[in-house]
N, C-alpha and C positions, 0 to 999 in steps of 0.2 A: 427662695419661697418654691417659685414654679419648679427649679431643680429636684426639690425634696419629692413634691406632688408625682411628676415624672416617674422617679426612681420608686415611688412605694407602688405605683400602678404597674410599672414592669416587674417587679417582684411577685405582685398579687397574681398576675399572670401567669408567671412561671409556676409559682405554687399550687395553681389552680390545675394547669395542664400535667402537672407531675401527679397529683391527688387523681385526675380522670385517670392517667395511665395505671397508676396502683389500684383503680377499681374494675379495670378490664374494660373500658367503655370504647368500643373500636372509634377510629378516626375516619374520616371520609374517605371512600375508595378512589385509588387513581382514575382519572379520565381514560377509559381505552384510548390508542392509537391505531387509527384506520391506514393502513398500507396501502401505498398508492397502486393504482389501478396498472395490471402488467400485462403483455401481450403474451405470454411465456405459458404456453398450451399445448395440448393436442385436441384436435378438432373433426367432427366430421358433418357433411351438410349435403343440401341440395342445391341445385341450381335450374332455372332454365331460361332458353333467349332466342333471339333471332340471328341467321347466320346469311351470307351470302358468299359467292366466290365464282371463281372461272375455271371451266375445262376446256382445253383445247384438244382436237383430235388431229393428227397429220399422219398420212400414209408416207412411209418411206421406202417401201418394198414395191408396191404396185398392185399387188394381190386384192388388197382391200377396194383399192378406188377403180380396179378394172369391173369388181361385181357389184358396185353400190354407184357407180359413174360420179363420185365425188371424193376429194383427195384430201380435203381438211373441213372443221367445221369448230365453233368457238360456240361454247355453250355456258351464258351466265347465269349461274344457278343461285337460288334463295330459299328459304324454308326456314323451320325450328329446330332445336335439340334440347332435351330435357335431360338430366344426370345429376350424379353426385360426386362429392369431392372428400378425400381426407387426408389429413396431412398434421405437424408439428412445427409451432414458430416458436423461438428463443429472442427475448429482448435485451440487449445489452448497452451499455453507454447511454444510459437513459432514453435517447430517442429511437434508437436503432434496430430493427427487428430481421433475423434470417429465418427461412425456412424450406422445407419441403414438402410436396404435397402431389397427390396423386389424382386424377379426375378422370370419369367417363361419361359420355352420353350416347343417348340415339335419338333418332328421328328421320326426319325428311328433307334434305336439301336437296332441291332439285330442279329441271325443266326440260321441256322437250323443243326441240327445234326444228322445222319443217324447212325441207331443201327440195326444192323444183330443179327435175333432171329433165329438162326439156329436149335432150336428145333421144328419149326413149320412145315417146314423153312418159314420163310418171314422177311421181311424188313421194320423197322419202323424210323418215323421221329420225332423229338420234335423242334420245334421251339419257342423260346422265344422271346419279342419284348418289348422296352419301347418307349412308345408315347411320354410321358410327364415328366417334371421336374418343381418344384418348389421350392423355399425357402424363408425364412425369416431369414436375418443374421443380426449380429452387426458385427463389424469391427473396427480394431485399425490400424494406419499407422504412420509412423516415415516421414516426409515431408522434403524437402528441396528445397524452390522456387516453380519450377512447377512439382516435380517430386515427387512421392509418392511410400514408399513400405509399402504393409498392409498384416495382415492377418485377417482371419473372420472366424464364425463359427454360426451354429443354427439349425432350425428345417428343414425338407423338406419333400417333398411330392412326390411320383413316382406313374406313370400310366403304367401298363403291361397288355399283352395280351400272352397267352400260347397257343400252338396248338400241337397236336400229333395224329398221324394215322399210316395206314400201307397200304403195296400194296395189301395184299390180303383182304383188306375192312372189317378185323374184328373188327376194333374199330376205332372212331371218335371223338377224346374227345377236349375241346376247355374250358379254363378258362380265368377269367380277374380279375384284382384288381387294387384299390388305397391302397398305404401303406404309412404310416409316418415312417421317420427316422431321421438321423441326418446329418450334412454336414459341411465339414471344407475345407479353402481352403486359398490360399495365390495370390498376384498377384502385379503388377507395374502399375501405372499409369502417365500420362504426359499430362499436361496442354498446348496444342499448341497455344491455345489464352484464354482470361479469361472467355469464354464460352463454349468452347470446349477442350473436353479431350479422349484419347484413352488410352484402358486398356489392357493388357496380362493378363490372371487369370487360376488359377488350380483349380479344386474342386475334392473332394473326398466325395459320398454320402454311407452311410452305411444303410441298410434297414433290418438287423437280418433277421430271420427265420422265417416264418409263415406257417402255413396250408392252403392250397388253395382247393377248390372243383372242380374237372374236371368232367364236364358232357359231355356225349355223346350225340349229337345231333341227329344221322344219326342211329346207330345200337341201338338194345336194352341193351344196358349195364347199370348197375348201375353204378350212382353218384360214383367217385373213389377219397377220399383225398389224398394227399401228401403235403410233406413240400418243399417251396421253399425258398432259401437263397440267397441274392443277394446283390452285391456292384457294384457301377457305378465311372468311374473316367470321368473327362470332360477338354479339354482347349479349351479357349474360347479367341476370339478376339471381344471389344466390343468398342462402342462410346458414350460418354455420353453429352448432353446439360446440363450446369450450368446456373441457375436462381438464381440471387443473389440480394440481398437488399441494400448492401452498396456500396460504389463506388468502382472501381476494374480499370484493366488496360490490 
């Protein structure tokens, strides 16, 4: 008896379904499939932060020290930088991301050091300033959903100014340079929407040692070469806008 009732019910359901299809009654639409988040995109953004570094001057010829009465000085600089970045990322193997980016920033990372010259007697000052930083870097990241940890490295460019003078007015030297070096860093990035992300990043810049010509523009002193070595470290907070070619959420 039960088997007979179940058979009649099943046949009735099949008949009703076929009749509804013949009448053109639409069935329920399938649920949309939401694609998983991906870091594959190109982006542009801005960043700002603080920096610190070390600038060491050393006289290796003797002209500089014979005029200024000091042969070496170390300057621990600090300050800020504000700039922008642009790049592209590609996510592969579910959790890995590779990319390339360019960044540039301007600001003021500087300090003035006072140097006593008891032999004259006199007091000198030495100021070094980093106005500009730029880089082209590659990065590799480990992603889980909308979070990514990454490391980066590449080539860097710095723009610097130097000035030294004394209270007695015996010298007034200036020097400027653009120097190529390297950079490496790490950071964490979070995509709070499919199009927008925020990242916190640390970068180390190494620019080695280079001979720089100091020119006295006030008093009739000869040009004086000196070696300058420098490193800079930077911590920045940035925001990126991502342009995507495929579907996202």
